[in-house]
N, C-alpha and C positions, 0 to 999 in steps of 0.2 A: 152658176159655180161660188163657190164659196171662197173668201177671199180674207185673209189671217191679214192680222193687224202688220201693217211694214214695221215699228216700232219694234211690236215682237218676235218679229222674224231677225233683225238685225242684234234683239238682246243674244238671243239662242245660239247664233253663228258665233261668235268668239268661244264659248262654251264645247262648241261642234268642234273646232277647230284644234283648240287645246285635248281634246278629249283623242285625237286622231295624232296628235305631234307624239301626246306619251306614249299612244300606242305602239307606233314606229320606236321611240326610243326603247322603248322597252325589247320589241322585236330584235331591232340592233345590236342591244347590249348583253341580254342574255347568252346568245351563243359563247361573246369573248368572256362572260363572266366561268361558265360552266368549260371553256377550253383549256385542255392541259396546258403546261406552264412550261416553260424551255428555257434555256441559259446558255450562251459559253462559259463554259469554265478556262479556257483557252483558243486565240488568244484574249489577255485583257489589256494590255497596251493599248494606249489608241496610234502610237507608231510606231515603223521602225526603221534605225537607219540602216540596213542593207535589207540585200532578198535575202529571203531566205525557203527551204522546202516550204512548199504549203502544207499547213496541217489545222487542225482542230479537235477540242471535248465538247461536246455537246450532251447537255444533260437536260434529260425530259422528264414531266413526274405529271402523273395520274391527275384532274380537279379531284380538290378532296369533296368537296359538296355534291360531286356528281360521278364518281369515280367511273375508268374505263379504262380499259389497257389501251397502252401506247403499241398502235399498228406500226408507225412507221418514221422515222425522223432523215431527217435530209439534211442535205449541206449546198448554199447555194453560195457564189462568188459574180457579184455585182451581175445580178440577174442571170446567171447559169447555174444550171445545176451539175455540181460537182458530184456528187455522188449521195445512195441511199441506203438506210438500210430499213429493212420489212420484218418487224419481228427479233429479239436474238437467236442463238440457236437455242439449243436444250441446255448443252454443256456450254457456256458460256465463253466467247472466244477473249482475247485481247482486245479485238477490234469494236467488243458490241456484250456488256456486260448487265444483266440486268441488278437490279436494283428494289429497294424497298418500295411499291405504288412507280415504278418507272423504270428508266434503262439509261445508261449512259454511254455512247459514243464516238469514239477515237475513229476521224479521221486522217489521211495522208502519214506524213510523219508523224503524230502524232500515237501512229498503233504498235510503233515501235517500242521494245521493252525497254522500262525505264528501273536500270538496277544498278548496285553501285561494283558492284564483283561481278565479271562473268567476259568471255575470251568473243565473243560474237554479235553483232548485230542482229536483233530481230528483221527480217523482212518486212517493208510495207510498199501500198500501192505511188510510189511517187503522182503526186494531184498535180504537178504543174510547180511553179512559181508566181507572186506578184511583184508582178514589175513596177517600176518607181509611179507614184501616181498615187489619189484618193481611190478607195476601196470602198466598196459594202459589203460586210458579208450574214449573209441570213442563215439563222434558223430555223426550221420549221418541225412540228410536231402533231401527227396526227393519229387521232385515237378511235377506235372501232367504232365509233358512234358518227365518226367524218366530222367531230371539231379540231379546228384547226389551231396549233400556236405557234406565234411566230418571236422571233428577237432578231432586232438588227445593232449589228456593228459597226459603225464607222472606221474604218485604219488608215495610214500613212502611208505610204514607204517610199523614202527619200531618196535622192539620185542618190550613188556611193560614192566617195573621194574619184575625182579624175584627176591623172597623172600624165603630163606632158613634159616630156624631157629631153624631147629630141632624138633618143635613142631608143628604136622602138621595141627593141627585145626586154628594154626592165620596164615601160610602160603597159605590156601584153603579158608579165611577169606578173605585174601589180594587179591587174584586171582577173587575171587566172588567181591568185592570191584570197583575193577578196569573194570569188566565187565560188572557191570549196570553202571558204568560211562559212558560206551561207550551206553546203551542205551537208557541214558537221554540225548542224541545229539537226536537236530531234523533237519538236514541239517545244517546251519553253528552255530547253536548257543544251548548254554543250555537249559534245560525247566526243571521245582522242581521236576520231579519224576512222575509214575505211576499217571493218573488220575486228572494229570496236563498240562496245552496245552501253556502254557504260560511262559514268561521271569519274574522273579521275582529279583528285587534288592535286598534282603535281604540272600532269595537260595543263589544266584549265586557268591554274595562276599562275604559270610559266608564258599565254599564251594572252593570260588581259594584261601581262603588266607589258606585256612587247606590242598592244596595241589593241584588240578585240575590247576590251574596256569601253574605248570609242563610237566603236562600232557599231555594237549590240549591248547595251547597258544594262537593259530589263531582264538579259538572258542571261547576261553576265551576273547578274546582281543571284538570281532564281539558281545557278550553275553552284557559286560559292554557298547556298545557302542547304544545299545537297549535298556537301562536301565537308559534314561535322557529322559527329556522332558526339555518345554520351559516355565521359568515363566513368570504366566500372570502381576507378577509386576513390569517387567523390569528389572531383577537380569542375566536372560541369560539362558543360558542350566544349566540346575541343573539333581542331581541326582534323577529320578523318585521315589516317594513314590509310593509303595506300599498300597493296600487298604483291607479294610474288610467289612462286609457284617454288621454286629452288630455296630462300632463304624465309618465306612466310613476312609475318608483318612485327605490329610495336610490340616490344622494341627495338627488336633486331633491326627493322625498317623503322628510325625515327625522323624524317625529314617533313613531318604533316605541318609543321611550323613552315611552311611554303606557300600558305595558305592566307599568311598578313600580307606577302607580296601582290596575290594578287587582291585582297582586298584593298590595301592604300592605293593601288593604282587605281582600280574603283573611283574608290571617291576623290581621288585630284581628278577623274574624270566628270562626276556628279554634281560633286560639293555635299552630298543627302548626309545629314548627322545623323537622323535615323538609323540607318545603314550604317554609319559610324559607329555609335552606340554600341550595335550586334559583334561588331566585329573587332572594334576593343574587348569585348568581356571575352571571346572566341580568344581572341590570340592569347591573352592575360592568361585563360584558362590552361590553353595548350601548352606556355610557357613554365607554367605551375607541375602541370602534370609530366613534363621533361626533367625540371630541375627534382621530382622523386623518383625517377624510373630510367632514364640514363645519362643524366651528369654525374663523372667522373671526377670526384672531389679531391682526386690529389693530385691531377694533370688540370682541372680545368677545363678538360674538353668533353664533346656529349658525343656518347659513344653510335653507335650505329654505322650500318650501310650509306654510302652515298648517296644522294638525290639522283635518280631515275636510272640509275646502271644497278639496277636490284638484282644483278643475276649469275649464274656463274661465268657466263663469257667477262665480266666486267672485273673480276678478283680472281688473282694466282689459281691456278689449280688443284692449290691445296686445301681451299676452300671451298671447296662443288660441294654445294647440297650442302653444307655445316653452318648452319644458321646459327647458332651458337658459338662457333669461333670469330664469325662477322660482324656478329654481336658486340665482341673484345672491340673490334678497331674502333678509331676515329678518324672519319672521311672530311677534307677540306670545305667539302661542297656544302655537305650538310652545317657543319662547325659555323659556316657564311652564311647561314639561312637562318641560325640559331642569332647569328651578331645584329642580323639586319630586323630578324623578329623582335629584341630587347629594341632595337634603333626607333623601328616603325611602330611600336607599342606607347613610345614614348610618347613619338609626335599623336598618335592617334588623342593621347592622354591631354595632350596641350591643347589640339583642335575643342576637347569638349570640354576644356577646364579645370581638368582631374586636378586632385592636389598636386603644387609642388614637388611634395616630398616624395610621394608614388612615382612622381615621372623620373624625380632625379633619382633615385632607386635603378629605373629600367635604364636611364643612362650611365649609371657607375656597373650595372653588368655589361653593358656593351660594351664598353669601355675597356674591362679586364677582360672580356672575351677575345675584344683585338687584339690585345697586346699579346695573351698567350698565341691565339693563333700564329700570328707573325714571330713567334719566338722558336716556335716548336714546329711549324709546315716548313718553313724557309730553309729549301735548299742552295747554301753557299756556292757553291761548288755548280751545280748544274742551272743556278741562275732564274729558278722558279718555284714554286711551291708543290709539295710532298701530294700524291695524291690522298694517299692517309697512312695512319702509323699503325703501324699493326698488331696486334698483341700484348704485344711487350712494351709496347710502347715504342719501336723504333720507327720514324718515316722512310717509306720506300723511295725508289728514287726511276718514279713515274709521276710523270705531270697528267693533271684531270682537265679538260678543256673549260670544261662548264667552270670547278673549279679555280681556273685562272682568271675566267671572264668576269666571276662576279666581284671577285679581287682587286681587279682593277674599274669595273665601271660603278661598284657605292661608293657614295662620295662619304669621303672623309677616309676609306680603311686605308688605303693605299696611299700615302703623302712621301713616301722616300722618289724623288725623281730616278738615282739608280735602280734602285728597284723596276722600277717601271719602265725602264727602257731595257735591264735583261729579262725582261717579261715576255716584252714584244721579240724582241732578240733570238731569245732559248728556246720558248714556246714553239714545237715543233709543228711544221702545217707542211700537206701535203699537195701535189696538183690540182686536187677537186677544193681541198679548206681544210678545218683543221678539224682532226680527229679527236672521238671521245677520251683516247685517253692517249700516250705513247711513249715508253715504246710496248709494243703489242706481248700479249702474255703466251706461253707458250701452252696450250691447248693439245700438242699432237698425240696427247694419250686419249684425250677426249672421244670415248667410243658413238656420240652420239652427233646430229648433224642438223638438228633443227633450229630455225630462228635463234630462241630463247639463249644457246651454247655457242653463240658466233656473235652476236649482232651489237651489244657491247665493246666488244676484242677493238677496239682501234679504228673506229666508224666513223664517217663522217652523218652525224646528226645537225641539219636544219638548224633547229634552235640553239642548238650550242654555239650554230656557226651565227646564228643571228645577236645572241648575248654577247659575243665576241669583235663583232662590227662596230655594235654597239657603245663597246667598250674603248674599241679604236676611235669611234669618230667623237668619244667624249675626252678621250686624251689628244685629240689634235694631229692622229696618225693618219694621215691621209692613204697610204702607200697600203697597211694594215690593212683598213676601211674595204678601200678598191679594191682591194683583191680578196676577200670574203665575200664580196657584193657579186663581183663574177665569177667566180667559183660555181656561188650558189644559183646563177641564175642559169649558168651552163646545164645544171645540175637537173633543174628544175625543166628547162626548155627540151632536153632529150626525150623524158619519159612525158611531158605536157602534166606535169604534175612535182606537188613537193610530198614528195616522201617521207616515213619517217625517220631512215636512215639509207645511208648507202655504200656502195663496196668503193674501195680506193680505185676500182678502177671504172666508177659513175653507175656499175649496176643498181641494180634494187630488186627487190620482190613484190610483184604485182600487187598484194594481197596486202601491203604496209603504204600504199599511194593514199595521197587525199588524206594527209594530218593536219590535225588542228594545230597544233604549236610550230610546226614544221612552216606553214601558211603565217602565222603571226611572225615567225621569225624572219621571216624577208620584207613583212609590213614594219616590223622594226628596223630594220637596216636606211628602207626609205624613209619614216616619219620622225626615227630619233635619232638617225644619223647624216642621211641627205640633207634633208629640212632643219636637224638638228634640233627638234623640239624637247624640251628640259620639263616636265609635267611635274609644278608646283602644287600646293594647293592653295594659291595665290592668281594663278594661271602659267603662260605657257611661256617660257623664256626659249629664246631658241640660239643658236650656238653651230649654225650647218656646218657638214666637208662637203665639199662640191673638190671633185676632181676635175683635173684642165683638160683631159681628152676624152672623157667618157662621153659627153653631153652636149650638147648646143649650149651657148653663152649664156642665154636664160633661159630658165626650168619655172614651171610653176604647179601647185599642186591647189586646186580647188572642191568646192563642196565638202572642204573638213569642217565637221559639225562638233561644235566644244562649247558645253555649254546651250547658252542662249543664242550661240555666235555660229554665223557658217562662215570659214576662214577660206580663203583665196589667198596663196602664198609666189610670190613670185620671187626668186633670189636670180641675181645676174653677178656674173662673175665665174673667178673660183677662186679655192684656196680653203684656208680654216679659219681665217678673221674674218669679223664685220667692222666693214669701214662704213656704212649707214644701215640706219633703221628707222622704218618708216609706217606709220599704222594709219590708213583712212589719212593720208598724205599730211598728216603730225612728224616731222622729224623729232627723233630722240637722241639722248646720247648714247654712243654706240656699244658704250659700254654695260648699258640700262636696255636691254632687249628682250622684256617682260609684255605679254598682251595681258592686260588684266583680265581674270575674270568672270568680273560684274560687266563687262560692256555685250551688248544686244545687238543683234542685227547680223546683215552683209559687211565686215569688216575684211577690209586689204590688207596686208603687207607685205612691204617691198624690203628685201636686201640687198646692198652689195656687200659681195666678198674678196679680198687677197689674199 
């Protein structure tokens, strides 16, 4: 037997072990280095404030060093295969498109068409929703050599706000509105609702202001960024002007400045200075475009169609399909939007530290426009503001629900107590709430009977009713607030949806169910009306309005997320006056009802009313 020196054996053993380990490492790492790359394009946010339809965009790319065609892309949620695609079709579909050296695949709600104009949603395969909690999303790409690339993405879905009022219908409608808003998210942005497959500037902006900004902040930001366009006249990036079939677009329709309201609401919700700088630039550019194209130098008012009532049904019959004629009119709501546009631009500038001279110019323009609106639109004998000035500069004796609401709601616009009282007294309301305009126009000679030829003519629009209720609460008018709230709850309960509009008999076309701004109109009533949240740059100021008979003596809103806080708000008593205000056990002066934005964690707010 040949015996080897033990020292020599032990001297070579470490070398052998090292060689084995190196070989194993090479075997393990080579397939990974040669695997295709795969990544989520959406979602990118690590958290979501509420439940939305499941969707994802996955991009897979061949390994550049050792290319092999992508064979399959799969989407997993919490270890469960949701769906996979094997090879893109010869003619690319929306769901699966070929790309240089790879493919991009859209799943679930991300299959829906992403367009700014159009009239129908692209159908998509519903893949369910993610419930509250922590989840792991996984993207897998396999090439024709069987090599696998993966990416894991951890997301957290928060519990939505919980309302407890002692009135079951109110609590149920709150849950319904939250659920429907989630259904109106396509991939990474909002759409107007069922039957609409595109982003609308006014729908998005009004919805954000009424409550969506606090539920889906990232989706809100993406939505607003889609609501822009480049001005061909050189003003730069401006808010996108929505268009309509009857009158066209800019400059006949001129309410695009509404984007400023949505952007300001989102900034107050998040405090994102980078976003604010972007929004300030877009708003300032939009004001420049408007001053160039639609400002009537003689009257000092902005010309163009009223905000949202951009159809033949929203105007007297002689204006039918005559955009040129409508473009010479001046609408209350649109001019109020420009007034708030100047005000908001000035506030944005102050937050950003813009030169005080530039801020002052914006404030002066807002003040001047306010005086012109109050002088030219007020109808002293009717006791409300006129819907619009006709092409000759004469105010018509018709009221506009949205315009009256904004005039009452916007801080500092209507300071005359007598006018405030007259607007509440003389603005027409129906059994089921505030109509979009009144009296209705005579369209009996109109041969058409499709929706666009009647839906703006004195119908009930929930988002308008939401603004009316918010204004009533801000003014301490419990009667008007309660009436608006009850009416909208009754309408939504009948069809188990918040429809785009309702007939005066409470019916609605089924194709206009589940509308984003209708859902947020109701949430505005709850959050900014009943619980009296007034969102400011420095926090939330509370000024609740609680009817005596409608709810239990104690009501609560919990899981309400605001910046780095999770608020639980309890209100005792009824009325519109705060008698006690306590934050985390510390009582404040009842005149100082602010919860500062710098607080963090779970915050308890207790309010007593009388």
